[in-house]
N, C-alpha and C positions, 0 to 999 in steps of 0.2 A: 504493500500500500504506500503510495507516494504522499508527500506532504500536502499536496493540493486536496487529495481525498480525505486526509485526516482533519482538515479544517473546513470541509464542505459544510455550507449552510443551506438551509431551506427557508422558504417564506410560506408558512402554513397558517400563521396567526400573528397577533400583535403581542401576545404574552411572552414570546421568546425574544422580543426586541428590547433594547435598552432605550432610554430617553435620547441618548446621543445618536443612536442608530436611526431612530425615527426622524429626528431633526435632520440628520444627514440625507436620508432618503427624500424628505420633502424639499430640502434645498437643492438636491441634484435634479429632482423632477422639475422644479421651477427654472433651474438653469438650462436644462435640455429644452424646455418649452420656449424660453426666451431666445436661445440660439437658433432653434428651428424657425422661429418667426422672422428672423433676419437673414436666414440663409447660411448659417454656420453649420457645416456638416460635422457629425460626431460618430464616425464609424468604429466605435470602441469594440464591437463584437464582430468585426470582419472575419469571415470564415467559420463562424460559429453557427450551430443549428439548434433550433428549438422544436421539440416535439409537443404538439398540442392534443391532449386526449379529451374528447368531449363525450360525456354521457348525458348531458342536458343540452337543449337547444340554446343558441346564443346569437346575438347581434353584436353588442359592444365588445364582449370578451374576445371573440375571434378577430374582429376588425382591428382592435387596438393592439393585441399581441402580434398579429401578423404584420401589420403596418409598422409597429414599433421595432420589431426585429429587422425589417428591411431598412428602416432609417438608421439603425445601428450598424448596418453593414452585413448582417447575418441573414439566415434563411429560416423559415418556419414551415413545418409539416403539419397539415391538418389531418387528424384521425377521428373519423365519425364513430358513433356508437357501435356500428356493426363491423367496423374495420378490424378491431382486435378482440372485442368482447372481454374486456378486462374483468377478471374475477369469475368468468364463466368459461369461455373458450380457452383462456389461459389464466393461470393464477397471477395475482398481483406481483408476487415475487419473481416469476419468470418474465413478466412484462418489464419490470424494473431492471432486472439484470441484463436482459437483451438490449433494451433501449440504451442503457448507459454505455454500451460498447460502441454505439454509433452516433449518439447525439451529445450535446454539451449541456442541455437544459431541458427540463420537462415541466409542462404546465398541465394540470388536470382540473376539469370542471365536472363534478360528479355529485352523487347523492350522499353516500356514506362518508363521513369525515375519516373514518378508520381506513378507508381505501387510500386516501391521500397520505395518511400517516404511514401506512405500511409501504406505499410506493416510495416515500422519502427514506424510510428505514432501509429498504433493500437496494436503493439506487446509490451509485457512487457519484452521480451528478446531481446538482441542485434541483429541487422540486418546488413548484409554486402552486399554491392553492388558488385556482381561478374561481372557485365557489364550491362549497359543500353545504349540506343541510345544517351544519353546525355554525359555520363562519364564512364571512366574505371579506377577507382582509384587503384584497385589491381594490374593492369598491371604497372601503374606508380610507385607504391612502389617498385616493383621488378626491374623496370628500374633504379630507383635511387640507389638501392642497387648495381646493376651491375656497374653503373658509379662510385660509391665509391670504388668498388674493383679495378677499373682501374686507377682512378685519385686521390683517397684519400677522406677523409670524407668531406672536405670543397668543396661543389659543386658551391659555389658562383662565382668562377672565370672562370667557364666553359661557352662555347658558344654552344648551341644546335640548330641544323637546322632540322626542320620538313618539309619534302617535300611530299605533297599529299593532301588528302581530309581533310578539316577542320571539321571533324566529332567528335565522342565521344573521341577518343584518343587525338586528337589535343587539345580539350577543357580541358582535364585533364592535358595536358602538360602546358597549360596556368595557371591553378590553381597551379601546382607544381612550376612553375617559380616564381609566385608571392610569394609563401611561402618560397622557398629555396634560391631565390635570384640570380639564374643563368640567363644568357641572352638567350632568346628564339627567334629564327627567323623562322617564318612560311612562306612557299611558297605554295600557293594554286591557282589553276586556278580561274579565275573570275567566280563568281557564286557558288563557293564551299568553301567559307570562313566559319569560325566558326560563331556561333550565335552571334548576336550583343552584348549581355551582356558580352560575353567572349572577344570579340575584344576590348570593352571598358575597361575591366579589364586589358588587356595587355597594352593598351595605358596609362591608368590612373596610373598604377603602374610603368610605364616606364621600364618594365621588358623585352621588346623585340619589334619586328617589324613584320609586315605582308605585303607580297607583292605577285605578281604573277611571280616572277623571281627566279627560283631554284638556279642559279649560284650565285646571290647576297646573298641568304640565306646561302649557303654552304661555301662561301669564309671564310677561316680561322676558320671554325667550328671544335670543338673538338669531337662532336657527330653528325652523320648524321642519321636521323631516317625517316622511311617511314612505311606506312601501306597500306593495300589493297585499291584499288580505288573503289571497289564495296563491301560495307558491307552487312551483312546478312539482308534480307528483301528488298534489293534494286537490286536484280538480274536482273529485267526487264530493268534496266538502264545500264547494263554492256556495251553494244555496244556503246552507246552514251558517256559513261564515258571514254572508251578507246580512243575515238576521242578527248574528251575535255582535257584529261590528257596527251596527246602527248607532250613530252618535259619535263615531270616531273618524268621520270624514274631515279632511282638511279643506275647509271652504272659507269664504270671506268672513263669515260670522266668527269662526274660530280664530282666524288671523287677527281680528281686532283686539284680541287679548295679548298679542305679542308686541314687542317693541316696534316703533314706527319704522326703523331701518332694518327690521328682521328680514331674512331671506328664507325662501322655501326650497327644500331639496327633496328629490325623489331619485332613486337609483335606476328606475325604468326596467322593464316595460311597465307602463301605467295602465290601470283599468279606469279610464276617465268616467267620471260619474259615480264611481264607487269610493275608493280611498281618497280621491282628490277631484276637484271640479275643474272644468275646462278653463274658467276665468282665472283660477289660481295658478295652474300649471303653465298657462300661457301668459300670465300676467307679469308686471314689472318686477315683482319680488322673486320670481322664479329663476333659479340658476341651474336648472336640470341639464341644459345643453353644455354649460361649462363643466359640470360634473362628468358628463359623458365624454367630452373631449379630454378631460384631465385623466381619464383612465389610461389614455395613450402615454402621457408624459410620466405619470406615477409608475406605471408598469415598466417603462423603459428604465426608470431609475432602479427598480427592483432587479431587473435582468443584469444591468451593469454592476450593481452591488454584489450580486451572487457570483458573477464570472470575473469581474474586474474590481474588486474592493479597493484597489489602490486609487481608483478614480475619485472616490469620496474624500481622499486626503489631498487631492490636487487643490491648489489655491483657487478661489472663486474666479469666474470668467472676468475678463476686462470689462470696463464700463460699456455695456451693450448700447447705450444711447449714443456714446461717442463713436462706437464702431459704425453704427447706422449712419451717423452724420458724415463720417469720413469716407463712406462707401456708397 
């Protein structure tokens, strides 16, 4: 086993990151975005290959990872659910060990979080969690980057209200709040709270509260966040969930309780008219398209960090405004 293998890192969650690593990833994402906007190329991963395993459908995850790898000078391979049948046609262990012989990086978008964990454990190349039923760290990194663009680098003074299902995204928000230090208020219908371990983390770190009162959560919030009430794989519950989530819609009436400069966030896809109204998601407070774009820049930062951690130690880019003026 070589030194590179011994120090191999994965990006499966926020809990394994340090505050410094999170700050470095966000700074690198912002830098790569700024450079891209003014035409500075950054082929840090030239000659590298990313394998993308998909067991769930995707728009933003596929586009941003594939485009991001191309912009970094590398190549991405898309593997549809039926291409390898991970865990069925071939064991997770065999998939991991075979892939690691041919590619430099693996991203997986799947149902069971344990599949991603086992893939990372058996692979000698880094593994990225593109989404599981437990966590969605790539989305959260893009969300934090978006919040920094609106409110500045110090997120610790912000109050975030999450209204909806205490599923994977809410659980990643809990991990992010614990690490970044902002206040998180969760509002979930009874029976739809996050898993017990995440609720305990929220309470033990005193990083936020959880209730079944959306107005209480949104009052004086800087960020109002929601997600679909019915996630992939739970479509049979849709009718029941619409009944159970009545009163948890992010609409103009609810937003009146937030701060006047509050922003509205949604990870997409959105079920318009259910968890959020058209006038809100398309309104002036909405930053959903900024979030979607920032998946590209945040994930590029993750891929660079995993394969070229030395890049995070490079001095910040020169004054980009001066560069633009001179060119």
